[in-house]
MARVOKOL-185663 format. One record per residue: x, y, z of N, C-alpha, C in turn. Coordinates in steps of 0.001 Angstrom, whole numbers, plus 500000, padded with zeros to 6 digits. Example, Ala and Ser with C-alpha at 12.3 -4.5 7.8 and 13.67 -1.06 7.14 Angstrom:
513190494310507800512300495500507800513200496700507800 512850497750507080513670498940507140512900500030507870 
end
This chain:
763201278258182773764552277962182312764696278204180809 763696277800180034763723278011178580763734279498178268 762903280260178987762849281709178745764156282377179135 764711281988180279765904282665180788767156282300180004 767203281105179413768398280678178671768185280781177166 767190280062176651767023280002175187766472281307174621 765416281827175251764795283046174730765646284285174980 766205284411176183766938285632176554768335285694175959 768981284540175822770349284517175315770458283840173949 769873282647173827770009281879172600769417282552171382 768197283036171512767517283641170363768243284879169836 768635285836170687769395286986170164770719286572169520 771406285595170108772671285123169535772435284538168146 771403283715168010771121283059166731770651284053165677 769855285028166078769416286069165131770620286895164673 771470287273165630772662288037165281773593287263164361 773755285962164625774598285118163777774019285011162376 772701284884162288772050284808160979772330286073160165 772150287228160775772379288496160065773840288593159616 774748288229160518776181288298160208776535287380159035 776077286115159082776395285164158017775690285517156715 774492286075156804773754286496155609774538287581154865 775054288544155626775853289610155016777163289048154470 777773288158155239779059287587154852778950286770153569 777908285936153463777778285116152264777333285951151055 776769287118151304776432288027150213777697288641149621 778636288988150494779872289637150043780929288634149586 780946287453150224781971286457149911781279285125149575 780822285012148346780029283854147913780928282673147566 780594281499148113781381280283147877780934279558146615 779635279286146519779079278576145358778182279506144563 778235279394143250777403280206142379775941279810142532 775071280795142659773644280531142827773006280147141495 771985279292141559771280278878140342769818279314140367 769343279844141504767958280291141622767915281767142024 766750282360141846766570283731142303766596283753143828 767494284551144374767771284489145805766556284814146670 765882285927146381764802286367147265763568285481147159 763363284871146012762266283909145889762539282696146773 763779282208146758764167281084147617764025281441149084 764473282636149446764378283057150840762936283016151311 762032283507150463760609283511150828760091282078150990 760420281208150023759965279806150092760510279120151340 761811279252151566762422278580152723761887279109154043 761615280414154087761078281008155312759681280465155617 758807280437154623757434279968154844757420278480155212 758224277677154509758284276236154804758787275998156230 759668276874156708760279276670158025759381277073159190 758337277860158941757512278382160035756925277280160917 756263276248160352755733275189161236756822274509162054 757999274280161452759103273641162178759613274542163297 759695275860163040760129276800164068759162276800165259 757877276800164968756866276797166032756989275530166872 757138274388166193757284273118166911758586273064167703 759649273651167152760930273670167861760788274369169209 760174275537169182760096276348170411759041275853171389 757897275395170875756776275100171772756503273608171980 757241272740171261757086271303171482758433270631171721 759356270770170775760624270046170866761440270462172090 761745271753172217762577272211173330761917271943174682 760619272268174875759996271926176161760022270429176455 759821269595175424759839268145175636761227267670176047 762276268198175395763643267786175731764021268228177147 763667269454177505763980269958178843763203269168179892 761941268864179622761112268089180560761694266693180781 762129266033179703762722264700179826764023264757180622 764831265771180367766086265910181097765834266152182585 764832266984182899764485267250184294763924266002184970 763088265278184246762502264043184779763593263014185067 764580262977184180765653262003184340766548262315185532 766541263556185986767303263887187191766692263248188429 765412262917188343764759262173189422764999260667189263 765055260212188019765272258779187765766721258362187998 767650259283187788769089258973187884769457257838186941 768982257945185709769248256911184708770183257470183633 771080256642183132771919257067182019773399257017182321 774172257273181286775617257088181326776301257923182395 775936259183182515776618260069183456776361259715184913 775366258873185169775111258434186534775853257135186865 776495256555185861777224255302186075778643255533186580 779146256773186418780517257064186790780565258244187754 781477258163188697781642259233189692782562260303189123 782084261029188139782877262064187480782565263438188062 783483264366187859783297265738188333782297266478187443 781787267597187933780756268338187223781147268768185827 782349269348185676782782269828184378782961268686183395 783521267576183863783712266417182996782370265861182541 781387265857183419780037265406183051779445266282181951 779690267584182059779184268528181063779815268242179703 781121268057179689781844267792178439781373266484177818 781272265429178638780825264120178140779426264225177548 778524264906178262777145265033177796777092265784176465 777860266867176365777846267674175140778355266867173952 779483266192174119780076265414173028779150264277172606 778545263602173585777663262482173252776350262948172622 775863264113173017774678264666172355774966264914170880 776167265405170604776534265643169211776684264322168453 777231263318169117777359262002168469775991261410168163 775044261596169071773688261090168835773058261762167623 773387263026167387772843263719166218773529263294164929 774777262873165018775442262256163864774687260986163468 774343260161164447773589258924164176772203259247163626 771536260224164226770203260627163778770238261098162320 771277261833161954771402262323160583771552261158159602 772310260157159982772453258972159128771105258273158967 770372258150160055769055257503159991768102258285159089 768213259601159078767365260415158204767590260068156735 768800259647156407769133259305155025768860257835154711 769020256973155691768964255531155430767576254919155591 766747255479156459765414254931156679764409255648155779 763741254926154890762811255565153934761756256452154585 761229256032155732760168256805156372760698258155156869 761990258214157212762590259472157647763087260300156462 763604259622155438764108260325154260763006261106153557 761783260606153572760696261305152881760447262679153509 760836262867154768760722264191155395762009264998155199 763148264333155320764439265024155206764708265495153774 764056264876152810764265265238151402763850266686151128 762933267203151934762514268605151772763720269521151981 764545269191152929765762269962153193766759269824152045 766960268611151554767969268351150531767523268767149131 766262269004148929765785269352147589766104270787147192 766622271569148117767004272949147797768105272931146740 767903273633145646768864273624144533770024274588144747 769933275395145770771057276206146226771311275828147677 772458276218148161772787275947149556773326277229150177 772562277770151127773021278938151870772377278917153241 772504279999153967772056279992155354770550279743155484 769758280100154478768317279851154567767991278362154463 768887277578153855768686276125153804768727275533155207 769424276195156127769533275718157506768180275686158208 767193276416157660765869276460158273764827275673157465 765207275195156314764260274529155409764096273061155817 763409272848156920763121271507157411761616271323157516 761159270139157151759728269846157255759345269631158711 758174270095159087757738269967160479757629268511160921 757395267597159967757330266173160304758660265645160800 759748266158160234761082265752160700761300266216162136 760812267407162456760944267925163811760203267033164806 759005266589164439758225265711165317758947264380165511 759464263816164411760167262543164499761409262615165355 762088263769165348763331263898166105763099263883167613 761883264199168045761582264223169475761847262860170110 761451261806169426761572260467170001763028260024170089 763775260220168992765175259777169000766019260641169933 765911261951169788766748262836170589766330262845172058 765051262604172306764599262469173687765206261243174352 765241260130173629765862258914174139767352259132174376 768002259845173464769436260122173605769704260929174872 768861261908175154769030262735176354768946261888177616 768021260943177632767871260068178792769066259135178930 769484258512177825770607257560177874771915258260178258 772063259498177815773280260257178123773178260893179504 771958261072179982771633261757181241772120263207181230 771781263895180139772118265318180021771177266139180897 771695267181181493770882268050182352770041268996181503 768975269571182075768159270530181312768966271717180781 769898272230181598770722273351181149771594272935179973 772186271738180052773030271255178964772210271065177687 770991270593177806770112270428176645769915271762175937 769668272816176706769438274138176118770713274717175514 771834274570176225773110275077175699773480274347174418 773324273018174442773652272252173229772762272681172067 771479272903172321770563273273171242770943274608170620 771365275543171434771794276847170906773020276677170011 774009275922170479775234275708169700774935274862168466 774043273894168600773600273065167472772999273936166362 772115274854166742771483275735165763772511276682165135 773448277165165944774489278060165425775381277322164427 775767276089164763776613275292163862775882274981162564 774585274722162652773784274428161465773740275639160535 773578276817161115773616278034160303774979278192159622 776038277989160391777386278211159873777717277266158713 777508275957158895777961275047157842777024274992156641 775807275541156762774941275659155589775197276955154822 775894277894155434776070279188154793776935279070153541 776708279995152636777432280021151359778614280982151459 779303280907152599780385281839152892781732281275152449 782450282064151686783770281653151203784820282050152237 785285281051152971786312281252153984787666280923153352 788734281652153683790059281292153155790339279804153355 790801279147152315790915277690152301791751277157153458 792916277721153686793794277209154737793179277371156121 792495278490156334791831278704157622790685277714157806 789930277473156724788824276518156821789335275104157068 790463274750156463791053273425156715791395273245158186 791914274302158790792233274249160223790964274069161048 789938274854160731788664274744161441788071273348161298 788231272784160106787577271523159784788142270329160530 789311270473161122789834269392161957788959269178163190 788229270227163564787385270142164755785895270244164439 785511271218163606784089271450163376783736271337161894 782452271193161636781941271106160261781933272507159655 782421272615158429782549273906157744781691273928156473 781494275111155869780657275204154658781110274312153511 782401274222153262782859273373152165782579271902152452 782798271486153693782546270094154067781070269742153898 780194270594154415778766270283154347778202270482152946 778842271347152164778401271531150783778458270240149991 779468269415150260779597268113149590778424267219149946 777963267293151175776833266464151629775547266783150870 775441267984150326774224268381149604774339268169148092 775329267410147674775531267139146250774453266211145696 774225266315144368773306265395143689773917264011143472 775221263888143628775874262590143498775690261815144790 775106260620144703774698259872145886775858259582146828 777008259173146288778130258835147156778658260060147899 778413261238147355778810262465148038777781262857149094 776516262669148767775460262921149756775603261985150951 776012260751150680776188259763151753777537259939152442 777838261148152819779080261458153537778851262726154339 779786263011155247779777264281155988778459264511156736 778134263565157619776884263643158385777020264439159685 778213264789160070778426265454161364777701266795161425 777387267219162650776677268480162859777612269549163428 778182269302164582779119270262165179780548269771164984 780886268670165626782249268139165537782410267296164278 783453267587163511783678266879162243784323265522162426 784867265251163602785628264006163762784759262760163792 783440262896163916782589261702163851782670261066162465 782716261888161424782840261353160064784201260697159854 785235261274160406786558260664160283786609259338161037 786013259323162201786006258114163031785292256963162337 784178257278161650783371256234161012783616256126159504 784636256838159030785040256765157623783907257179156677 783147258177157091782101258734156221782482260136155745 783738260505155945784188261839155553784565261859154076 784283262971153416784687263190152022784972264680151864 786224264995151520786645266399151485787311266798150174 787401265875149232788210266126148027787383266579146826 786210267159147063785348267603145963785397269124145857 785898269669144750785902271133144581784480271694144592 784284272816145236782943273385145386782307273751144052 783104274171143076782529274562141786782016273362140991 782377272145141418781904270943140728780616270392141355 780225270929142485779046270416143194777774271015142615 776831270149142282775485270589141916774569270178143063 773964271148143690773175270931144898771764270456144581 771239269558145427769860269132145292769714267628145263 768516267189144899768187265771144746767839265551143278 768480264576142601768334264430141141766897264438140632 766003263695141274764642263581140756763719264694141242 764320265693141902763566266885142299764364268120141879 764857268088140650765750269133140160765043270231139370 763721270134139248762957271138138522762475272205139503 763026273392139397762701274479140324761205274776140349 760520274580139229759088274888139158758259273975140057 758797272785140382758082271860141271758257272204142745 759295272941143067759666273160144463758944274371145046 757630274323144982756804275393145552756562275119147033 756040276099147726755753275947149157754784274796149389 753713274769148616752718273709148780753292272333148508 754061272201147423754644270901147076755647270438148119 756415271359148681757395270983149692756724270513150973 755642271175151363754949270787152591754228269445152456 753752269141151239753054267870151056753965266760150527 755196267086150179756119266115149582756264264819150382 756430264875151730756596263624152485755395262690152415 754253263225152041753030262428152021752672261970150609 753629262135149690753457261675148315754422260528148056 754346259916146874755274258860146510756641259467146230 757640259056147000758985259612146864759715258930145709 760227259738144815760949259201143663762288258617144091 762657257509143467763909256838143817765107257578143252 766216257468143952767456258122143557768201257210142594 767650257002141393768258256147140381768905256994139288 769922256417138648770598257086137526771007258514137875 771491258696139101771777260048139567772854260732138737 773861259965138310774914260575137511774369261129136198 773465260370135569772895260828134302772065262087134531 771234262087135546770393263244135838771263264432136254 772330264138136991773286265182137379773862265850136130 774310265046135174774884265586133939773860266403133160 772618265889133108771557266613132399771310267974133059 771342267976134386771076269224135128772215270227134889 773463269733134892774594270610134653774501271214133247 774161270383132263774034270882130885772929271918130772 771843271706131503770723272652131471771151273987132071 771956273932133132772423275157133792773348275957132860 774084275258132008775035275924131121774365276621129940 773100276254129639772413276844128491772102278313128728 
end
């Protein structure tokens, strides 16, 4: 099932989307870059390799196996109601996305999870390659939460694979540095997360980072009042204040970062101002 759905259809779609968005953000840049592009691409690619391997050979097989096992258990929300097939699919998809909204909040709020997620947020630029810059430890941790969500929601194996493909596509899209016409993006943003919306989430200002947690559907942030959309993109400085030195963000340091003492996010406004002044020199 994984080969016939994810490998045969999902992988080509995601590769094609990556190439398309890479070209698009090259021609229509939303935020000004502060680092050398190809050096970042190399760093983000190498850091992402362990996570990619775990995604394909551990995470996806584990999620599909749990979903298949649960079809024998008949446990979870979709088994509590006598709903039609299509309605079950819609409910499962929406709830899977809601579970990832919660998981994203936990990545920021729980120190043990933040030490892994910080590798993603420490990128001083934000573009489509940031969508792959995840520490392999975060991938391992997500198995337990997202596996439990699949069981509680009673999502089918096919739905798990379809959701994962769309999840990865949405992650590429909202991390991209693509400048979409403002009015069109506003329309899109009523339903899905867009580059401008997610760009605010990657700000060095803590109150901005603590917003816009949604992955596919943007209405989870509106529902829980965690949405923030009034920040101009040219005012956003991307990254984590105490990891703002590009010379520290090497491949080795990023891979070992979760296993070191994580610096506290204190005096972020002051460090933000210092970083902006340094960029202007």
